[in-house]
All heavy atoms as a GROMACS GRO file, in nm:
protein
  609
    1MET      N    1   0.055  -0.046  -1.186
    1MET     CA    2  -0.061  -0.092  -1.113
    1MET      C    3  -0.041  -0.240  -1.082
    1MET      O    4   0.008  -0.315  -1.164
    1MET     CB    5  -0.189  -0.075  -1.196
    1MET     CG    6  -0.217   0.066  -1.239
    1MET     SD    7  -0.302   0.164  -1.119
    1MET     CE    8  -0.471   0.126  -1.149
    2LYS      N    9  -0.084  -0.274  -0.961
    2LYS     CA   10  -0.079  -0.414  -0.919
    2LYS      C   11  -0.216  -0.451  -0.868
    2LYS      O   12  -0.282  -0.372  -0.800
    2LYS     CB   13   0.022  -0.434  -0.807
    2LYS     CG   14   0.164  -0.419  -0.849
    2LYS     CD   15   0.256  -0.452  -0.733
    2LYS     CE   16   0.398  -0.426  -0.777
    2LYS     NZ   17   0.485  -0.535  -0.750
    3GLU      N   18  -0.258  -0.571  -0.899
    3GLU     CA   19  -0.383  -0.624  -0.846
    3GLU      C   20  -0.350  -0.726  -0.738
    3GLU      O   21  -0.271  -0.817  -0.761
    3GLU     CB   22  -0.466  -0.688  -0.956
    3GLU     CG   23  -0.603  -0.728  -0.910
    3GLU     CD   24  -0.690  -0.778  -1.024
    3GLU    OE1   25  -0.758  -0.693  -1.085
    3GLU    OE2   26  -0.688  -0.899  -1.050
    4ILE      N   27  -0.409  -0.707  -0.621
    4ILE     CA   28  -0.386  -0.796  -0.508
    4ILE      C   29  -0.519  -0.861  -0.474
    4ILE      O   30  -0.621  -0.793  -0.459
    4ILE     CB   31  -0.331  -0.718  -0.386
    4ILE    CG1   32  -0.200  -0.649  -0.420
    4ILE    CG2   33  -0.310  -0.810  -0.267
    4ILE    CD1   34  -0.213  -0.504  -0.448
    5VAL      N   35  -0.517  -0.993  -0.461
    5VAL     CA   36  -0.638  -1.067  -0.425
    5VAL      C   37  -0.634  -1.095  -0.275
    5VAL      O   38  -0.541  -1.158  -0.225
    5VAL     CB   39  -0.649  -1.199  -0.504
    5VAL    CG1   40  -0.775  -1.275  -0.465
    5VAL    CG2   41  -0.647  -1.172  -0.654
    6LEU      N   42  -0.734  -1.046  -0.204
    6LEU     CA   43  -0.742  -1.064  -0.061
    6LEU      C   44  -0.803  -1.200  -0.028
    6LEU      O   45  -0.856  -1.268  -0.116
    6LEU     CB   46  -0.824  -0.952   0.002
    6LEU     CG   47  -0.776  -0.810  -0.028
    6LEU    CD1   48  -0.865  -0.706   0.039
    6LEU    CD2   49  -0.630  -0.791   0.014
    7SER      N   50  -0.795  -1.239   0.097
    7SER     CA   51  -0.838  -1.374   0.138
    7SER      C   52  -0.985  -1.402   0.110
    7SER      O   53  -1.023  -1.517   0.091
    7SER     CB   54  -0.807  -1.396   0.286
    7SER     OG   55  -0.876  -1.303   0.365
    8ASP      N   56  -1.068  -1.298   0.105
    8ASP     CA   57  -1.211  -1.320   0.076
    8ASP      C   58  -1.242  -1.314  -0.073
    8ASP      O   59  -1.358  -1.317  -0.114
    8ASP     CB   60  -1.298  -1.220   0.152
    8ASP     CG   61  -1.278  -1.075   0.106
    8ASP    OD1   62  -1.194  -1.050   0.017
    8ASP    OD2   63  -1.347  -0.988   0.160
    9GLY      N   64  -1.138  -1.304  -0.156
    9GLY     CA   65  -1.154  -1.299  -0.301
    9GLY      C   66  -1.165  -1.159  -0.358
    9GLY      O   67  -1.166  -1.141  -0.480
   10THR      N   68  -1.175  -1.059  -0.272
   10THR     CA   69  -1.180  -0.920  -0.317
   10THR      C   70  -1.050  -0.884  -0.387
   10THR      O   71  -0.942  -0.918  -0.340
   10THR     CB   72  -1.202  -0.824  -0.197
   10THR    OG1   73  -1.322  -0.860  -0.131
   10THR    CG2   74  -1.207  -0.680  -0.242
   11LYS      N   75  -1.061  -0.817  -0.500
   11LYS     CA   76  -0.943  -0.770  -0.573
   11LYS      C   77  -0.923  -0.622  -0.547
   11LYS      O   78  -1.016  -0.543  -0.560
   11LYS     CB   79  -0.960  -0.795  -0.723
   11LYS     CG   80  -0.964  -0.941  -0.758
   11LYS     CD   81  -0.985  -0.964  -0.905
   11LYS     CE   82  -0.993  -1.113  -0.933
   11LYS     NZ   83  -1.017  -1.141  -1.074
   12VAL      N   84  -0.802  -0.587  -0.506
   12VAL     CA   85  -0.766  -0.449  -0.476
   12VAL      C   86  -0.658  -0.407  -0.574
   12VAL      O   87  -0.564  -0.483  -0.600
   12VAL     CB   88  -0.713  -0.437  -0.331
   12VAL    CG1   89  -0.666  -0.297  -0.301
   12VAL    CG2   90  -0.819  -0.480  -0.232
   13THR      N   91  -0.672  -0.290  -0.630
   13THR     CA   92  -0.572  -0.238  -0.723
   13THR      C   93  -0.488  -0.133  -0.652
   13THR      O   94  -0.542  -0.040  -0.593
   13THR     CB   95  -0.639  -0.176  -0.847
   13THR    OG1   96  -0.719  -0.276  -0.911
   13THR    CG2   97  -0.536  -0.125  -0.945
   14MET      N   98  -0.358  -0.151  -0.658
   14MET     CA   99  -0.264  -0.055  -0.600
   14MET      C  100  -0.189   0.013  -0.714
   14MET      O  101  -0.131  -0.053  -0.799
   14MET     CB  102  -0.164  -0.125  -0.507
   14MET     CG  103  -0.066  -0.029  -0.441
   14MET     SD  104   0.054  -0.112  -0.332
   14MET     CE  105  -0.051  -0.156  -0.195
   15ARG      N  106  -0.196   0.146  -0.714
   15ARG     CA  107  -0.120   0.220  -0.814
   15ARG      C  108   0.021   0.245  -0.765
   15ARG      O  109   0.049   0.237  -0.645
   15ARG     CB  110  -0.190   0.351  -0.848
   15ARG     CG  111  -0.198   0.449  -0.732
   15ARG     CD  112  -0.260   0.581  -0.777
   15ARG     NE  113  -0.278   0.670  -0.665
   15ARG     CZ  114  -0.182   0.743  -0.609
   15ARG    NH1  115  -0.060   0.738  -0.658
   15ARG    NH2  116  -0.208   0.821  -0.506
   16GLU      N  117   0.108   0.275  -0.858
   16GLU     CA  118   0.246   0.304  -0.822
   16GLU      C  119   0.256   0.439  -0.753
   16GLU      O  120   0.186   0.534  -0.791
   16GLU     CB  121   0.334   0.304  -0.948
   16GLU     CG  122   0.480   0.310  -0.919
   16GLU     CD  123   0.566   0.273  -1.038
   16GLU    OE1  124   0.512   0.238  -1.144
   16GLU    OE2  125   0.689   0.281  -1.023
   17PRO      N  126   0.338   0.450  -0.647
   17PRO     CA  127   0.350   0.577  -0.576
   17PRO      C  128   0.408   0.687  -0.665
   17PRO      O  129   0.495   0.662  -0.749
   17PRO     CB  130   0.447   0.547  -0.462
   17PRO     CG  131   0.459   0.399  -0.455
   17PRO     CD  132   0.420   0.345  -0.587
   18LEU      N  133   0.359   0.806  -0.645
   18LEU     CA  134   0.411   0.926  -0.712
   18LEU      C  135   0.492   1.006  -0.611
   18LEU      O  136   0.482   0.985  -0.489
   18LEU     CB  137   0.294   1.012  -0.763
   18LEU     CG  138   0.198   0.944  -0.861
   18LEU    CD1  139   0.080   1.036  -0.889
   18LEU    CD2  140   0.270   0.906  -0.989
   19VAL      N  141   0.569   1.099  -0.659
   19VAL     CA  142   0.647   1.185  -0.571
   19VAL      C  143   0.554   1.256  -0.472
   19VAL      O  144   0.585   1.267  -0.354
   19VAL     CB  145   0.731   1.287  -0.653
   19VAL    CG1  146   0.796   1.388  -0.562
   19VAL    CG2  147   0.834   1.215  -0.737
   20ARG      N  148   0.438   1.300  -0.519
   20ARG     CA  149   0.347   1.370  -0.429
   20ARG      C  150   0.300   1.281  -0.315
   20ARG      O  151   0.274   1.328  -0.204
   20ARG     CB  152   0.229   1.430  -0.504
   20ARG     CG  153   0.128   1.330  -0.551
   20ARG     CD  154   0.003   1.396  -0.606
   20ARG     NE  155  -0.082   1.294  -0.662
   20ARG     CZ  156  -0.139   1.299  -0.779
   20ARG    NH1  157  -0.124   1.405  -0.856
   20ARG    NH2  158  -0.213   1.201  -0.822
   21ASP      N  159   0.288   1.150  -0.340
   21ASP     CA  160   0.252   1.056  -0.233
   21ASP      C  161   0.363   1.050  -0.128
   21ASP      O  162   0.335   1.052  -0.008
   21ASP     CB  163   0.228   0.916  -0.288
   21ASP     CG  164   0.111   0.908  -0.384
   21ASP    OD1  165   0.002   0.957  -0.348
   21ASP    OD2  166   0.128   0.852  -0.493
   22MET      N  167   0.485   1.044  -0.175
   22MET     CA  168   0.598   1.038  -0.083
   22MET      C  169   0.608   1.167  -0.002
   22MET      O  170   0.629   1.164   0.119
   22MET     CB  171   0.729   1.013  -0.160
   22MET     CG  172   0.730   0.885  -0.242
   22MET     SD  173   0.699   0.735  -0.149
   22MET     CE  174   0.859   0.708  -0.078
   23ARG      N  175   0.587   1.280  -0.067
   23ARG     CA  176   0.593   1.409   0.002
   23ARG      C  177   0.480   1.424   0.103
   23ARG      O  178   0.500   1.480   0.211
   23ARG     CB  179   0.590   1.523  -0.098
   23ARG     CG  180   0.719   1.534  -0.181
   23ARG     CD  181   0.707   1.639  -0.289
   23ARG     NE  182   0.654   1.764  -0.238
   23ARG     CZ  183   0.724   1.876  -0.220
   23ARG    NH1  184   0.851   1.877  -0.251
   23ARG    NH2  185   0.668   1.984  -0.174
   24ALA      N  186   0.363   1.372   0.070
   24ALA     CA  187   0.247   1.384   0.160
   24ALA      C  188   0.266   1.305   0.288
   24ALA      O  189   0.209   1.341   0.392
   24ALA     CB  190   0.121   1.338   0.088
   25THR      N  191   0.345   1.200   0.284
   25THR     CA  192   0.364   1.117   0.403
   25THR      C  193   0.502   1.136   0.466
   25THR      O  194   0.531   1.076   0.569
   25THR     CB  195   0.346   0.968   0.368
   25THR    OG1  196   0.440   0.931   0.267
   25THR    CG2  197   0.204   0.940   0.320
   26ASN      N  198   0.584   1.219   0.408
   26ASN     CA  199   0.722   1.237   0.454
   26ASN      C  200   0.731   1.288   0.597
   26ASN      O  201   0.828   1.260   0.667
   26ASN     CB  202   0.795   1.331   0.359
   26ASN     CG  203   0.943   1.308   0.357
   26ASN    OD1  204   0.989   1.198   0.386
   26ASN    ND2  205   1.017   1.410   0.321
   27LYS      N  206   0.633   1.362   0.644
   27LYS     CA  207   0.638   1.420   0.779
   27LYS      C  208   0.597   1.320   0.887
   27LYS      O  209   0.610   1.350   1.005
   27LYS     CB  210   0.552   1.545   0.786
   27LYS     CG  211   0.609   1.657   0.703
   27LYS     CD  212   0.527   1.783   0.716
   27LYS     CE  213   0.589   1.889   0.626
   27LYS     NZ  214   0.512   2.011   0.625
   28ILE      N  215   0.550   1.204   0.847
   28ILE     CA  216   0.514   1.100   0.945
   28ILE      C  217   0.642   1.028   0.983
   28ILE      O  218   0.704   0.961   0.901
   28ILE     CB  219   0.411   1.002   0.886
   28ILE    CG1  220   0.285   1.076   0.841
   28ILE    CG2  221   0.378   0.892   0.986
   28ILE    CD1  222   0.186   0.991   0.764
   29SER      N  223   0.684   1.043   1.108
   29SER     CA  224   0.815   0.990   1.149
   29SER      C  225   0.814   0.839   1.171
   29SER      O  226   0.914   0.772   1.146
   29SER     CB  227   0.864   1.061   1.275
   29SER     OG  228   0.773   1.043   1.380
   30ASN      N  229   0.702   0.782   1.216
   30ASN     CA  230   0.693   0.639   1.239
   30ASN      C  231   0.678   0.568   1.104
   30ASN      O  232   0.581   0.592   1.030
   30ASN     CB  233   0.573   0.609   1.330
   30ASN     CG  234   0.560   0.462   1.361
   30ASN    OD1  235   0.532   0.382   1.272
   30ASN    ND2  236   0.578   0.428   1.486
   31LEU      N  237   0.772   0.480   1.073
   31LEU     CA  238   0.773   0.414   0.942
   31LEU      C  239   0.649   0.328   0.917
   31LEU      O  240   0.598   0.323   0.806
   31LEU     CB  241   0.899   0.331   0.925
   31LEU     CG  242   1.030   0.409   0.920
   31LEU    CD1  243   1.148   0.313   0.906
   31LEU    CD2  244   1.029   0.509   0.806
   32GLU      N  245   0.600   0.261   1.021
   32GLU     CA  246   0.480   0.179   1.004
   32GLU      C  247   0.358   0.267   0.973
   32GLU      O  248   0.277   0.233   0.887
   32GLU     CB  249   0.454   0.096   1.130
   32GLU     CG  250   0.554  -0.015   1.148
   32GLU     CD  251   0.532  -0.091   1.279
   32GLU    OE1  252   0.429  -0.071   1.345
   32GLU    OE2  253   0.619  -0.172   1.312
   33ASP      N  254   0.347   0.379   1.044
   33ASP     CA  255   0.236   0.470   1.019
   33ASP      C  256   0.246   0.532   0.880
   33ASP      O  257   0.145   0.550   0.811
   33ASP     CB  258   0.232   0.582   1.123
   33ASP     CG  259   0.192   0.533   1.261
   33ASP    OD1  260   0.134   0.423   1.272
   33ASP    OD2  261   0.221   0.605   1.359
   34ARG      N  262   0.368   0.560   0.837
   34ARG     CA  263   0.389   0.617   0.703
   34ARG      C  264   0.346   0.519   0.595
   34ARG      O  265   0.276   0.554   0.501
   34ARG     CB  266   0.536   0.655   0.684
   34ARG     CG  267   0.563   0.725   0.552
   34ARG     CD  268   0.708   0.754   0.530
   34ARG     NE  269   0.763   0.830   0.642
   34ARG     CZ  270   0.893   0.852   0.660
   34ARG    NH1  271   0.980   0.805   0.575
   34ARG    NH2  272   0.936   0.921   0.763
   35GLU      N  273   0.389   0.393   0.610
   35GLU     CA  274   0.351   0.290   0.513
   35GLU      C  275   0.199   0.270   0.512
   35GLU      O  276   0.139   0.260   0.405
   35GLU     CB  277   0.421   0.158   0.544
   35GLU     CG  278   0.380   0.048   0.446
   35GLU     CD  279   0.438  -0.086   0.481
   35GLU    OE1  280   0.549  -0.115   0.434
   35GLU    OE2  281   0.371  -0.162   0.554
   36PHE      N  282   0.139   0.268   0.630
   36PHE     CA  283  -0.006   0.250   0.642
   36PHE      C  284  -0.080   0.359   0.565
   36PHE      O  285  -0.172   0.331   0.488
   36PHE     CB  286  -0.043   0.251   0.791
   36PHE     CG  287  -0.184   0.213   0.820
   36PHE    CD1  288  -0.223   0.081   0.826
   36PHE    CD2  289  -0.280   0.311   0.842
   36PHE    CE1  290  -0.354   0.046   0.855
   36PHE    CE2  291  -0.411   0.277   0.870
   36PHE     CZ  292  -0.448   0.145   0.876
   37LYS      N  293  -0.041   0.484   0.586
   37LYS     CA  294  -0.103   0.598   0.517
   37LYS      C  295  -0.081   0.587   0.366
   37LYS      O  296  -0.172   0.612   0.286
   37LYS     CB  297  -0.045   0.728   0.572
   37LYS     CG  298  -0.092   0.852   0.501
   37LYS     CD  299  -0.237   0.880   0.530
   37LYS     CE  300  -0.278   1.014   0.474
   37LYS     NZ  301  -0.422   1.032   0.480
   38MET      N  302   0.040   0.551   0.327
   38MET     CA  303   0.073   0.540   0.185
   38MET      C  304  -0.012   0.431   0.119
   38MET      O  305  -0.069   0.453   0.012
   38MET     CB  306   0.221   0.508   0.168
   38MET     CG  307   0.264   0.498   0.024
   38MET     SD  308   0.271   0.655  -0.060
   38MET     CE  309   0.422   0.719   0.009
   39ILE      N  310  -0.023   0.315   0.182
   39ILE     CA  311  -0.103   0.207   0.126
   39ILE      C  312  -0.248   0.250   0.113
   39ILE      O  313  -0.312   0.225   0.010
   39ILE     CB  314  -0.088   0.078   0.210
   39ILE    CG1  315   0.052   0.020   0.188
   39ILE    CG2  316  -0.196  -0.024   0.175
   39ILE    CD1  317   0.086  -0.096   0.279
   40SER      N  318  -0.299   0.317   0.214
   40SER     CA  319  -0.436   0.369   0.208
   40SER      C  320  -0.455   0.458   0.087
   40SER      O  321  -0.554   0.445   0.013
   40SER     CB  322  -0.468   0.446   0.337
   40SER     OG  323  -0.592   0.510   0.328
   41ASN      N  324  -0.361   0.548   0.063
   41ASN     CA  325  -0.368   0.638  -0.052
   41ASN      C  326  -0.360   0.562  -0.184
   41ASN      O  327  -0.434   0.593  -0.278
   41ASN     CB  328  -0.254   0.740  -0.048
   41ASN     CG  329  -0.271   0.843   0.060
   41ASN    OD1  330  -0.378   0.860   0.116
   41ASN    ND2  331  -0.163   0.913   0.091
   42LEU      N  332  -0.271   0.466  -0.191
   42LEU     CA  333  -0.245   0.397  -0.318
   42LEU      C  334  -0.357   0.302  -0.361
   42LEU      O  335  -0.371   0.273  -0.479
   42LEU     CB  336  -0.112   0.322  -0.312
   42LEU     CG  337   0.011   0.409  -0.289
   42LEU    CD1  338   0.136   0.321  -0.283
   42LEU    CD2  339   0.025   0.516  -0.395
   43ILE      N  340  -0.434   0.253  -0.264
   43ILE     CA  341  -0.543   0.163  -0.300
   43ILE      C  342  -0.679   0.231  -0.289
   43ILE      O  343  -0.779   0.172  -0.328
   43ILE     CB  344  -0.541   0.032  -0.218
   43ILE    CG1  345  -0.561   0.058  -0.069
   43ILE    CG2  346  -0.413  -0.046  -0.244
   43ILE    CD1  347  -0.576  -0.067   0.015
   44GLY      N  348  -0.682   0.351  -0.235
   44GLY     CA  349  -0.807   0.426  -0.226
   44GLY      C  350  -0.904   0.371  -0.124
   44GLY      O  351  -1.025   0.378  -0.144
   45ILE      N  352  -0.851   0.317  -0.016
   45ILE     CA  353  -0.935   0.265   0.092
   45ILE      C  354  -0.904   0.347   0.217
   45ILE      O  355  -0.788   0.371   0.250
   45ILE     CB  356  -0.909   0.115   0.117
   45ILE    CG1  357  -0.956   0.033  -0.003
   45ILE    CG2  358  -0.979   0.067   0.244
   45ILE    CD1  359  -0.930  -0.116   0.008
   46GLU      N  360  -1.009   0.387   0.288
   46GLU     CA  361  -0.992   0.467   0.408
   46GLU      C  362  -0.912   0.389   0.514
   46GLU      O  363  -0.923   0.266   0.524
   46GLU     CB  364  -1.128   0.507   0.464
   46GLU     CG  365  -1.205   0.596   0.370
   46GLU     CD  366  -1.347   0.621   0.416
   46GLU    OE1  367  -1.383   0.579   0.529
   46GLU    OE2  368  -1.422   0.681   0.339
   47GLU      N  369  -0.836   0.463   0.593
   47GLU     CA  370  -0.751   0.401   0.694
   47GLU      C  371  -0.830   0.319   0.794
   47GLU      O  372  -0.783   0.213   0.838
   47GLU     CB  373  -0.668   0.507   0.766
   47GLU     CG  374  -0.564   0.570   0.675
   47GLU     CD  375  -0.484   0.677   0.746
   47GLU    OE1  376  -0.436   0.654   0.858
   47GLU    OE2  377  -0.471   0.787   0.688
   48ASP      N  378  -0.949   0.363   0.831
   48ASP     CA  379  -1.028   0.286   0.929
   48ASP      C  380  -1.069   0.150   0.874
   48ASP      O  381  -1.087   0.055   0.948
   48ASP     CB  382  -1.148   0.365   0.980
   48ASP     CG  383  -1.248   0.402   0.872
   48ASP    OD1  384  -1.210   0.411   0.754
   48ASP    OD2  385  -1.366   0.424   0.906
   49LYS      N  386  -1.081   0.138   0.742
   49LYS     CA  387  -1.112   0.009   0.681
   49LYS      C  388  -0.988  -0.081   0.678
   49LYS      O  389  -1.000  -0.203   0.689
   49LYS     CB  390  -1.171   0.027   0.542
   49LYS     CG  391  -1.308   0.092   0.550
   49LYS     CD  392  -1.380   0.092   0.420
   49LYS     CE  393  -1.513   0.162   0.444
   49LYS     NZ  394  -1.602   0.154   0.335
   50LEU      N  395  -0.872  -0.020   0.663
   50LEU     CA  396  -0.748  -0.098   0.671
   50LEU      C  397  -0.728  -0.153   0.812
   50LEU      O  398  -0.677  -0.263   0.829
   50LEU     CB  399  -0.626  -0.014   0.633
   50LEU     CG  400  -0.599   0.011   0.486
   50LEU    CD1  401  -0.472   0.092   0.469
   50LEU    CD2  402  -0.589  -0.118   0.408
   51ASP      N  403  -0.769  -0.076   0.912
   51ASP     CA  404  -0.754  -0.117   1.052
   51ASP      C  405  -0.826  -0.247   1.082
   51ASP      O  406  -0.783  -0.323   1.170
   51ASP     CB  407  -0.806  -0.009   1.147
   51ASP     CG  408  -0.700   0.091   1.185
   51ASP    OD1  409  -0.581   0.055   1.188
   51ASP    OD2  410  -0.737   0.206   1.215
   52VAL      N  411  -0.934  -0.276   1.014
   52VAL     CA  412  -1.012  -0.398   1.042
   52VAL      C  413  -0.986  -0.507   0.938
   52VAL      O  414  -1.057  -0.608   0.936
   52VAL     CB  415  -1.163  -0.367   1.054
   52VAL    CG1  416  -1.189  -0.277   1.174
   52VAL    CG2  417  -1.218  -0.305   0.927
   53MET      N  418  -0.884  -0.489   0.856
   53MET     CA  419  -0.847  -0.588   0.757
   53MET      C  420  -0.768  -0.700   0.825
   53MET      O  421  -0.696  -0.677   0.922
   53MET     CB  422  -0.760  -0.520   0.650
   53MET     CG  423  -0.712  -0.611   0.540
   53MET     SD  424  -0.616  -0.519   0.417
   53MET     CE  425  -0.750  -0.443   0.327
   54LEU      N  426  -0.782  -0.820   0.775
   54LEU     CA  427  -0.701  -0.931   0.826
   54LEU      C  428  -0.553  -0.898   0.806
   54LEU      O  429  -0.513  -0.842   0.702
   54LEU     CB  430  -0.734  -1.061   0.752
   54LEU     CG  431  -0.874  -1.118   0.774
   54LEU    CD1  432  -0.895  -1.238   0.682
   54LEU    CD2  433  -0.893  -1.157   0.919
   55TYR      N  434  -0.472  -0.933   0.904
   55TYR     CA  435  -0.331  -0.898   0.898
   55TYR      C  436  -0.263  -0.963   0.777
   55TYR      O  437  -0.177  -0.902   0.713
   55TYR     CB  438  -0.259  -0.937   1.028
   55TYR     CG  439  -0.117  -0.890   1.030
   55TYR    CD1  440  -0.086  -0.754   1.032
   55TYR    CD2  441  -0.012  -0.980   1.026
   55TYR    CE1  442   0.044  -0.710   1.032
   55TYR    CE2  443   0.119  -0.937   1.026
   55TYR     CZ  444   0.147  -0.802   1.030
   55TYR     OH  445   0.277  -0.760   1.028
   56GLY      N  446  -0.300  -1.084   0.744
   56GLY     CA  447  -0.242  -1.151   0.628
   56GLY      C  448  -0.270  -1.075   0.499
   56GLY      O  449  -0.183  -1.066   0.410
   57ASP      N  450  -0.389  -1.018   0.488
   57ASP     CA  451  -0.422  -0.937   0.370
   57ASP      C  452  -0.340  -0.809   0.369
   57ASP      O  453  -0.292  -0.766   0.264
   57ASP     CB  454  -0.572  -0.904   0.367
   57ASP     CG  455  -0.657  -1.024   0.329
   57ASP    OD1  456  -0.605  -1.118   0.266
   57ASP    OD2  457  -0.776  -1.022   0.362
   58TYR      N  458  -0.324  -0.747   0.487
   58TYR     CA  459  -0.242  -0.625   0.494
   58TYR      C  460  -0.098  -0.656   0.454
   58TYR      O  461  -0.033  -0.577   0.386
   58TYR     CB  462  -0.247  -0.562   0.633
   58TYR     CG  463  -0.167  -0.434   0.638
   58TYR    CD1  464  -0.219  -0.317   0.586
   58TYR    CD2  465  -0.037  -0.433   0.687
   58TYR    CE1  466  -0.145  -0.200   0.584
   58TYR    CE2  467   0.038  -0.317   0.686
   58TYR     CZ  468  -0.016  -0.201   0.635
   58TYR     OH  469   0.058  -0.086   0.632
   59GLN      N  470  -0.048  -0.772   0.494
   59GLN     CA  471   0.088  -0.811   0.456
   59GLN      C  472   0.102  -0.820   0.304
   59GLN      O  473   0.206  -0.784   0.249
   59GLN     CB  474   0.127  -0.943   0.521
   59GLN     CG  475   0.156  -0.928   0.668
   59GLN     CD  476   0.198  -1.060   0.731
   59GLN    OE1  477   0.132  -1.163   0.712
   59GLN    NE2  478   0.307  -1.058   0.804
   60LYS      N  479  -0.001  -0.869   0.236
   60LYS     CA  480   0.002  -0.873   0.089
   60LYS      C  481   0.013  -0.732   0.032
   60LYS      O  482   0.088  -0.708  -0.063
   60LYS     CB  483  -0.124  -0.940   0.034
   60LYS     CG  484  -0.133  -1.088   0.058
   60LYS     CD  485  -0.264  -1.141   0.001
   60LYS     CE  486  -0.283  -1.287   0.033
   60LYS     NZ  487  -0.409  -1.339  -0.023
   61LEU      N  488  -0.063  -0.639   0.090
   61LEU     CA  489  -0.057  -0.500   0.044
   61LEU      C  490   0.079  -0.439   0.073
   61LEU      O  491   0.136  -0.367  -0.011
   61LEU     CB  492  -0.167  -0.418   0.111
   61LEU     CG  493  -0.311  -0.460   0.081
   61LEU    CD1  494  -0.408  -0.379   0.166
   61LEU    CD2  495  -0.342  -0.445  -0.067
   62SER      N  496   0.133  -0.468   0.190
   62SER     CA  497   0.264  -0.417   0.227
   62SER      C  498   0.372  -0.469   0.133
   62SER      O  499   0.461  -0.394   0.090
   62SER     CB  500   0.297  -0.457   0.371
   62SER     OG  501   0.424  -0.412   0.409
   63LYS      N  502   0.364  -0.596   0.097
   63LYS     CA  503   0.461  -0.656   0.004
   63LYS      C  504   0.451  -0.588  -0.133
   63LYS      O  505   0.554  -0.555  -0.193
   63LYS     CB  506   0.434  -0.805  -0.009
   63LYS     CG  507   0.505  -0.874  -0.124
   63LYS     CD  508   0.627  -0.946  -0.078
   63LYS     CE  509   0.691  -1.030  -0.188
   63LYS     NZ  510   0.746  -0.959  -0.299
   64ALA      N  511   0.330  -0.566  -0.180
   64ALA     CA  512   0.312  -0.499  -0.310
   64ALA      C  513   0.371  -0.358  -0.305
   64ALA      O  514   0.438  -0.314  -0.400
   64ALA     CB  515   0.165  -0.494  -0.347
   65PHE      N  516   0.349  -0.288  -0.195
   65PHE     CA  517   0.404  -0.154  -0.178
   65PHE      C  518   0.557  -0.158  -0.179
   65PHE      O  519   0.623  -0.080  -0.248
   65PHE     CB  520   0.353  -0.090  -0.049
   65PHE     CG  521   0.417   0.040  -0.016
   65PHE    CD1  522   0.401   0.150  -0.098
   65PHE    CD2  523   0.495   0.054   0.097
   65PHE    CE1  524   0.462   0.271  -0.069
   65PHE    CE2  525   0.555   0.173   0.129
   65PHE     CZ  526   0.539   0.282   0.046
   66GLN      N  527   0.613  -0.250  -0.104
   66GLN     CA  528   0.760  -0.262  -0.098
   66GLN      C  529   0.818  -0.298  -0.235
   66GLN      O  530   0.926  -0.251  -0.271
   66GLN     CB  531   0.802  -0.365   0.008
   66GLN     CG  532   0.772  -0.324   0.150
   66GLN     CD  533   0.838  -0.194   0.190
   66GLN    OE1  534   0.950  -0.164   0.153
   66GLN    NE2  535   0.765  -0.112   0.264
   67ASP      N  536   0.745  -0.378  -0.311
   67ASP     CA  537   0.790  -0.413  -0.447
   67ASP      C  538   0.801  -0.288  -0.534
   67ASP      O  539   0.891  -0.276  -0.616
   67ASP     CB  540   0.697  -0.514  -0.513
   67ASP     CG  541   0.712  -0.654  -0.458
   67ASP    OD1  542   0.808  -0.680  -0.383
   67ASP    OD2  543   0.625  -0.738  -0.488
   68PHE      N  544   0.707  -0.194  -0.517
   68PHE     CA  545   0.714  -0.070  -0.592
   68PHE      C  546   0.839   0.010  -0.557
   68PHE      O  547   0.895   0.079  -0.643
   68PHE     CB  548   0.592   0.019  -0.565
   68PHE     CG  549   0.471  -0.014  -0.647
   68PHE    CD1  550   0.347  -0.026  -0.587
   68PHE    CD2  551   0.480  -0.029  -0.785
   68PHE    CE1  552   0.234  -0.053  -0.662
   68PHE    CE2  553   0.366  -0.056  -0.862
   68PHE     CZ  554   0.244  -0.068  -0.800
   69LEU      N  555   0.883  -0.001  -0.433
   69LEU     CA  556   0.999   0.076  -0.388
   69LEU      C  557   1.131   0.012  -0.426
   69LEU      O  558   1.236   0.077  -0.419
   69LEU     CB  559   0.992   0.098  -0.236
   69LEU     CG  560   0.871   0.172  -0.184
   69LEU    CD1  561   0.883   0.190  -0.034
   69LEU    CD2  562   0.854   0.307  -0.253
   70SER      N  563   1.127  -0.114  -0.463
   70SER     CA  564   1.250  -0.185  -0.499
   70SER      C  565   1.262  -0.193  -0.652
   70SER      O  566   1.165  -0.179  -0.724
   70SER     CB  567   1.250  -0.325  -0.440
   70SER     OG  568   1.158  -0.408  -0.507
   71LEU      N  569   1.379  -0.218  -0.697
   71LEU     CA  570   1.400  -0.234  -0.841
   71LEU      C  571   1.328  -0.357  -0.895
   71LEU      O  572   1.289  -0.361  -1.010
   71LEU     CB  573   1.550  -0.245  -0.871
   71LEU     CG  574   1.630  -0.117  -0.846
   71LEU    CD1  575   1.777  -0.142  -0.873
   71LEU    CD2  576   1.578  -0.003  -0.932
   72ASN      N  577   1.308  -0.457  -0.809
   72ASN     CA  578   1.239  -0.579  -0.852
   72ASN      C  579   1.094  -0.554  -0.888
   72ASN      O  580   1.036  -0.627  -0.966
   72ASN     CB  581   1.245  -0.686  -0.741
   72ASN     CG  582   1.385  -0.734  -0.716
   72ASN    OD1  583   1.468  -0.731  -0.805
   72ASN    ND2  584   1.413  -0.776  -0.594
   73GLY      N  585   1.035  -0.451  -0.833
   73GLY     CA  586   0.895  -0.422  -0.859
   73GLY      C  587   0.873  -0.342  -0.985
   73GLY      O  588   0.760  -0.322  -1.028
   74LYS      N  589   0.979  -0.297  -1.047
   74LYS     CA  590   0.968  -0.215  -1.169
   74LYS      C  591   0.946  -0.301  -1.291
   74LYS      O  592   1.004  -0.408  -1.304
   74LYS     CB  593   1.094  -0.130  -1.189
   74LYS     CG  594   1.113  -0.027  -1.082
   74LYS     CD  595   1.012   0.080  -1.096
   74LYS     CE  596   1.030   0.185  -0.990
   74LYS     NZ  597   0.923   0.278  -0.986
   75THR      N  598   0.861  -0.252  -1.377
   75THR     CA  599   0.839  -0.318  -1.505
   75THR      C  600   0.888  -0.224  -1.615
   75THR      O  601   0.877  -0.103  -1.604
   75THR     CB  602   0.691  -0.351  -1.528
   75THR    OG1  603   0.614  -0.231  -1.518
   75THR    CG2  604   0.643  -0.453  -1.428
   76ALA      N  605   0.944  -0.282  -1.715
   76ALA     CA  606   0.998  -0.200  -1.824
   76ALA      C  607   0.898  -0.185  -1.935
   76ALA      O  608   0.810  -0.260  -1.954
   76ALA     CB  609   1.126  -0.263  -1.877
   0.00000   0.00000   0.00000
């Protein structure tokens, strides 16, 4: 789990992706759309709410998601 603080001070918790999350989005061919759907699932926020989020805040969420996918994001 990662906690991300958005520009308005709101704290969002992102859980680590599970295999079922990857499988659920695997059929989405556009990588940006796939990441968008995955982030929505992992933080429990509807996609339409992500659409109106400040881009800088979305970038924070995207970075947290990418950290989960890299070895650097793993905790022992």
